[in-house]
C-alpha positions as CSV (number, residue, x, y, z in Angstrom):
1,X,6.7,59.1,-36.8
2,X,4.8,57.2,-34.8
3,X,4.3,58.3,-31.3
4,X,5.7,55.1,-30.0
5,X,9.0,55.2,-31.6
6,X,9.0,59.0,-30.7
7,X,8.9,58.0,-27.4
8,X,11.6,55.3,-28.0
9,X,13.8,57.7,-29.6
10,X,13.7,60.2,-26.7
11,X,14.3,57.5,-24.3
12,X,17.1,56.3,-25.9
13,X,18.7,59.9,-26.1
14,X,17.9,60.4,-22.6
15,X,19.7,57.6,-21.7
16,X,22.7,58.0,-23.5
17,X,23.1,62.0,-22.2
18,X,22.2,60.6,-18.7
19,X,22.9,57.6,-17.6
20,X,21.1,56.4,-14.4
21,X,23.3,56.0,-11.5
22,X,23.3,52.7,-8.9
23,X,23.1,53.3,-4.6
24,X,26.8,53.6,-5.0
25,X,27.0,56.2,-7.2
26,X,28.5,54.4,-10.3
27,X,26.5,54.2,-14.0
28,X,24.1,51.5,-14.5
29,X,24.7,49.9,-17.9
30,X,22.0,51.0,-20.4
31,X,21.2,47.9,-22.2
32,X,18.0,47.3,-20.6
33,X,17.1,51.1,-21.2
34,X,18.1,50.1,-25.1
35,X,15.9,46.9,-24.9
36,X,13.2,48.7,-23.7
37,X,12.9,51.4,-26.1
38,X,13.5,48.7,-29.0
39,X,10.8,46.1,-27.7
40,X,8.3,45.2,-30.5
41,X,4.2,45.3,-29.5
42,X,2.9,41.9,-28.9
43,X,-0.6,42.5,-28.0
44,X,-3.5,41.2,-30.0
45,X,-4.3,44.8,-31.2
46,X,-2.5,48.0,-31.7
47,X,-3.6,51.7,-32.2
48,X,-3.9,52.9,-35.8
49,X,-1.1,55.5,-35.6
50,X,-1.1,58.7,-36.7
51,X,-2.6,59.7,-40.1
52,X,-0.8,61.7,-42.9
53,X,-3.4,64.7,-42.0
54,X,-1.3,65.3,-39.0
55,X,1.5,66.5,-41.1
56,X,-0.5,69.2,-42.7
57,X,-1.6,72.3,-40.9
58,X,-4.7,72.5,-39.1
59,X,-7.5,73.7,-41.4
60,X,-9.0,76.8,-39.5
61,X,-12.0,78.9,-40.3
62,X,-9.5,81.5,-41.9
63,X,-8.1,78.5,-44.1
64,X,-12.0,78.0,-45.4
65,X,-12.2,81.8,-46.0
66,X,-9.0,82.0,-47.9
67,X,-9.9,79.0,-50.4
68,X,-13.4,80.6,-50.9
69,X,-11.9,84.3,-51.6
70,X,-9.8,82.3,-54.4
71,X,-12.5,80.4,-55.5
72,X,-11.1,76.8,-54.3
73,X,-13.6,74.5,-54.1
74,X,-14.1,73.2,-50.4
75,X,-14.1,69.3,-49.9
76,X,-16.2,67.7,-46.9
77,X,-16.9,64.3,-46.1
78,X,-19.0,62.3,-42.9
79,X,-17.2,60.5,-40.8
80,X,-18.7,58.4,-37.5
81,X,-15.9,56.9,-35.6
82,X,-12.2,56.9,-35.3
83,X,-11.1,54.9,-38.5
84,X,-13.9,56.6,-40.9
85,X,-12.6,59.8,-39.5
86,X,-8.6,58.6,-39.9
87,X,-9.1,58.0,-43.3
88,X,-10.8,61.2,-44.3
89,X,-8.4,63.0,-42.5
90,X,-5.7,61.2,-44.3
91,X,-7.2,61.7,-47.8
92,X,-6.6,65.7,-47.0
93,X,-10.4,66.8,-46.6
94,X,-10.9,70.1,-45.6
95,X,-13.7,69.2,-43.3
96,X,-15.0,66.3,-41.6
97,X,-19.0,66.7,-40.6
98,X,-19.9,64.3,-37.8
99,X,-23.4,64.1,-39.1
100,X,-26.7,63.0,-37.8
101,X,-26.5,60.7,-40.7
102,X,-24.9,58.5,-38.4
103,X,-28.5,57.5,-36.8
104,X,-28.5,55.0,-40.4
105,X,-25.2,54.6,-41.3
106,X,-23.5,53.7,-38.1
107,X,-26.6,52.8,-35.7
108,X,-28.9,51.2,-38.1
109,X,-32.0,53.5,-37.1
110,X,-34.7,54.3,-39.8
111,X,-33.8,58.1,-39.8
112,X,-32.3,60.9,-38.4
113,X,-34.8,61.8,-35.8
114,X,-34.3,58.9,-33.4
115,X,-30.3,59.8,-32.7
116,X,-29.8,61.6,-29.5
117,X,-27.6,64.3,-28.6
118,X,-25.7,61.5,-25.7
119,X,-25.2,59.5,-28.9
120,X,-23.9,62.3,-31.0
121,X,-21.5,63.5,-28.7
122,X,-19.7,60.0,-28.3
123,X,-19.3,59.6,-32.1
124,X,-18.0,63.4,-32.1
125,X,-15.3,62.6,-29.6
126,X,-14.0,59.2,-31.5
127,X,-13.8,61.4,-34.8
128,X,-11.9,63.9,-32.6
129,X,-9.4,62.0,-32.1
130,X,-8.7,60.9,-35.4
131,X,-8.9,64.1,-37.1
132,X,-5.6,66.5,-37.1
133,X,-5.6,68.2,-40.2
134,X,-9.5,68.6,-40.8
135,X,-11.8,71.6,-39.9
136,X,-14.6,69.2,-37.7
137,X,-18.2,69.7,-37.4
138,X,-21.0,68.2,-35.2
139,X,-24.8,67.9,-36.0
140,X,-27.0,69.1,-33.7
141,X,-29.7,66.3,-33.6
142,X,-33.1,67.2,-33.5
143,X,-34.7,68.1,-30.3
144,X,-31.5,69.4,-29.0
145,X,-31.8,72.9,-30.3
146,X,-35.3,73.8,-31.6
147,X,-36.9,74.7,-28.0
148,X,-35.0,77.6,-27.5
149,X,-32.1,79.5,-28.3
150,X,-31.0,79.1,-24.9
151,X,-31.2,75.3,-25.4
152,X,-29.3,75.5,-28.7
153,X,-26.4,77.2,-26.8
154,X,-26.3,74.9,-24.2
155,X,-26.3,71.6,-26.6
156,X,-23.7,73.6,-28.6
157,X,-21.2,74.1,-25.6
158,X,-21.6,70.2,-25.0
159,X,-20.6,69.2,-28.3
160,X,-17.8,71.8,-28.4
161,X,-16.5,70.7,-24.6
162,X,-17.2,67.1,-24.7
163,X,-17.1,66.2,-28.4
164,X,-14.3,68.2,-29.1
165,X,-15.4,69.4,-32.6
166,X,-14.6,73.0,-34.1
167,X,-18.4,74.2,-34.8
168,X,-21.7,72.9,-34.9
169,X,-24.6,72.3,-37.6
170,X,-28.3,72.9,-37.5
171,X,-30.9,72.5,-39.8
172,X,-33.3,75.7,-41.0
173,X,-33.1,78.7,-42.3
174,X,-35.2,82.1,-41.4
175,X,-36.6,80.3,-38.3
176,X,-33.2,79.5,-37.0
177,X,-31.5,82.8,-37.5
178,X,-32.3,84.0,-33.7
179,X,-30.7,80.7,-32.6
180,X,-27.6,80.7,-34.9
181,X,-27.5,84.7,-33.9
182,X,-27.0,83.2,-30.2
183,X,-25.2,80.4,-30.8
184,X,-22.3,82.7,-32.5
185,X,-22.6,85.2,-29.4
186,X,-20.7,82.8,-27.4
187,X,-18.0,82.3,-29.9
188,X,-19.0,79.1,-31.4
189,X,-19.0,78.5,-35.3
190,X,-22.2,77.8,-36.9
191,X,-22.7,76.0,-40.1
192,X,-26.2,76.5,-41.3
193,X,-28.2,73.8,-43.4
194,X,-30.9,74.9,-46.0
195,X,-33.1,73.4,-48.8
196,X,-34.0,69.9,-47.8
197,X,-34.0,69.6,-44.1
198,X,-34.0,66.1,-43.3
199,X,-34.8,66.6,-39.9
200,X,-37.9,67.9,-40.9
201,X,-38.8,65.5,-43.7
202,X,-42.5,65.0,-42.3
203,X,-43.6,68.5,-42.4
204,X,-41.8,68.6,-46.2
205,X,-43.7,65.6,-47.1
206,X,-40.6,63.3,-47.3
207,X,-37.1,63.7,-48.9
208,X,-38.4,66.2,-51.9
209,X,-36.2,68.4,-53.9
210,X,-36.6,72.5,-53.1
211,X,-36.7,75.4,-55.0
212,X,-38.1,73.9,-57.7
213,X,-40.6,76.5,-58.6
214,X,-39.9,80.4,-58.7
215,X,-41.7,81.0,-55.1
216,X,-39.7,78.3,-52.9
217,X,-36.6,79.0,-54.8
218,X,-36.8,82.7,-53.4
219,X,-37.7,80.8,-50.2
220,X,-34.2,79.1,-50.3
221,X,-32.4,82.4,-51.0
222,X,-34.3,83.8,-48.3
223,X,-33.1,81.2,-46.1
224,X,-29.8,81.6,-47.2
225,X,-29.3,84.7,-46.8
226,X,-30.8,84.8,-43.2
227,X,-28.7,82.0,-41.8
228,X,-25.6,84.4,-43.5
229,X,-26.6,87.5,-41.8
230,X,-27.4,85.7,-38.2
231,X,-23.4,84.7,-38.1
232,X,-22.9,81.3,-40.1
233,X,-20.0,80.7,-41.4
234,X,-21.3,78.6,-44.2
235,X,-24.5,77.2,-45.5
236,X,-25.2,73.5,-46.6
237,X,-27.4,73.7,-49.7
238,X,-29.3,70.1,-50.1
239,X,-31.4,68.9,-52.9
240,X,-31.7,72.1,-54.9
241,X,-31.6,72.4,-58.2
242,X,-28.1,73.2,-59.7
243,X,-29.4,76.6,-61.5
244,X,-31.1,77.7,-58.2
245,X,-27.9,76.9,-55.9
246,X,-25.6,78.5,-58.0
247,X,-27.4,81.6,-58.3
248,X,-27.9,81.6,-54.4
249,X,-23.8,81.4,-54.1
250,X,-23.3,84.3,-56.0
251,X,-25.7,86.3,-53.6
252,X,-23.7,85.3,-50.5
253,X,-20.4,86.2,-48.9
254,X,-20.0,83.0,-47.2
255,X,-19.7,79.7,-49.0
256,X,-22.2,77.2,-49.9
257,X,-21.6,73.6,-49.3
258,X,-23.6,71.5,-51.9
259,X,-25.5,68.2,-51.6
260,X,-27.6,67.8,-54.1
261,X,-27.3,70.9,-55.5
262,X,-24.8,71.1,-58.7
263,X,-21.0,72.2,-58.9
264,X,-21.9,75.7,-58.8
265,X,-21.6,75.6,-54.8
266,X,-18.4,76.6,-53.0
267,X,-17.9,73.1,-52.1
268,X,-19.5,69.6,-51.5
269,X,-20.6,67.3,-49.0
270,X,-21.0,63.7,-49.3
271,X,-22.0,60.8,-47.0
272,X,-18.9,58.5,-46.8
273,X,-20.6,55.4,-46.3
274,X,-22.4,56.1,-49.7
275,X,-19.6,57.4,-51.6
276,X,-17.3,54.6,-50.6
277,X,-19.8,51.8,-51.3
278,X,-19.4,50.5,-47.9
279,X,-23.3,48.9,-48.1
280,X,-25.0,45.8,-49.5
281,X,-25.6,45.3,-53.1
282,X,-29.4,46.5,-53.9
283,X,-29.2,49.9,-51.3
284,X,-31.0,52.7,-52.7
285,X,-28.5,55.6,-53.4
286,X,-30.2,59.4,-53.9
287,X,-29.1,60.6,-57.5
288,X,-26.5,63.0,-56.5
289,X,-24.8,60.4,-54.7
290,X,-21.4,59.0,-57.2
291,X,-20.1,56.0,-55.9
292,X,-16.2,56.1,-55.7
293,X,-15.4,52.9,-54.3
294,X,-16.9,49.3,-53.3
295,X,-15.9,48.8,-50.0
296,X,-18.6,46.1,-49.1
297,X,-17.3,43.8,-51.8
298,X,-13.7,44.4,-50.6
299,X,-14.7,43.7,-47.3
300,X,-16.8,40.7,-47.6
301,X,-13.9,39.3,-50.0
302,X,-11.6,39.3,-47.1
303,X,-13.8,38.3,-44.4
304,X,-15.0,35.3,-46.5
305,X,-11.3,34.3,-47.1
306,X,-10.4,34.5,-43.8
307,X,-13.5,32.3,-42.9
308,X,-12.4,29.6,-45.6
309,X,-9.0,29.4,-44.3
310,X,-9.9,29.3,-40.9
311,X,-12.4,26.6,-42.0
312,X,-9.2,24.6,-43.6
313,X,-6.4,25.7,-41.0
314,X,-4.9,27.6,-43.7
315,X,-4.9,30.1,-41.1
316,X,-2.6,30.8,-39.2
317,X,0.2,29.8,-40.6
318,X,3.7,29.8,-39.4
319,X,4.5,32.8,-40.2
320,X,1.4,34.1,-37.8
321,X,2.9,32.6,-34.8
322,X,5.1,32.9,-31.9
323,X,8.1,30.8,-31.7
324,X,9.7,28.9,-28.4
325,X,13.5,27.9,-28.4
326,X,13.1,24.0,-28.9
327,X,15.0,23.0,-26.0
328,X,12.2,25.1,-23.7
329,X,9.6,23.3,-25.4
330,X,11.2,19.6,-24.8
331,X,11.3,21.0,-21.3
332,X,7.6,22.1,-21.4
333,X,6.7,18.4,-22.6
334,X,8.9,16.6,-20.2
335,X,7.5,18.4,-17.4
336,X,3.8,18.0,-18.6
337,X,4.3,14.3,-19.1
338,X,6.0,13.8,-15.7
339,X,3.0,15.6,-14.2
340,X,0.2,13.1,-16.2
341,X,1.8,10.4,-15.7
């Protein structure tokens, strides 16, 4: 039930049970109240309303632990604003990540290193307003947590208090373990991220698969074990050979969330813009991305059709306009004619 309809019903029930009194003490007819409850919304825009996500029980850390314990894959997807979070929540996602990938897919930046904490806070708030069922996580952007554990705690608190998410994510393994431990010590859940860490692409020599040799695979495992020991509730494994990710997953007590790491992980995450096909033809996609839709083509078709109908005056048609009683229109025309003659 929408919030507007619920308010109308409450207003109606209150009016029937407690009719207002006039100054003389007699009951006032409730017709005006009924009319107010039944009125339509005539504005040029309206809220998106509640999603089906609001009908399911809120996902918590305990929910995620239960999924992991019984071996049920955990689903996670990114969202960067109210509409993208609204549809992800309605689709039943377990977790929604406000990832720093929004730097590219929402803000048109070259890479994730450009996005600022203030920008992440704005997008987190937008996502949080739409997310009723999923567990929400905000990415700590580059420069907001590396200087010191104290800086990381301060930034994390802002994501929780101002961004209204339930947890934070940060990149890095063994070197970030003290920071993760400090953040979790103040009661903020942390999702760790090891393997390919995009914020450190320059140090890694670009977006390269990690763990392709014995030594580098052992490094991925050491990083995962370190963030687990530091208190992370889960860890993202990015761009790691499937066999390595599967073995790392088996050696951990916490869930692993794979992105380009095979189906042996405890769950999966994709960037929503990538998997939904909301981009123009010819855009590069990483090997691990499966495109489940073609939002760009559908949006293009709709907008081109709208443009064509406006140009031909096919839109708006009669059913898209508001009527005026004929006698009122005749009177309006009469008054206008008198004033212009």
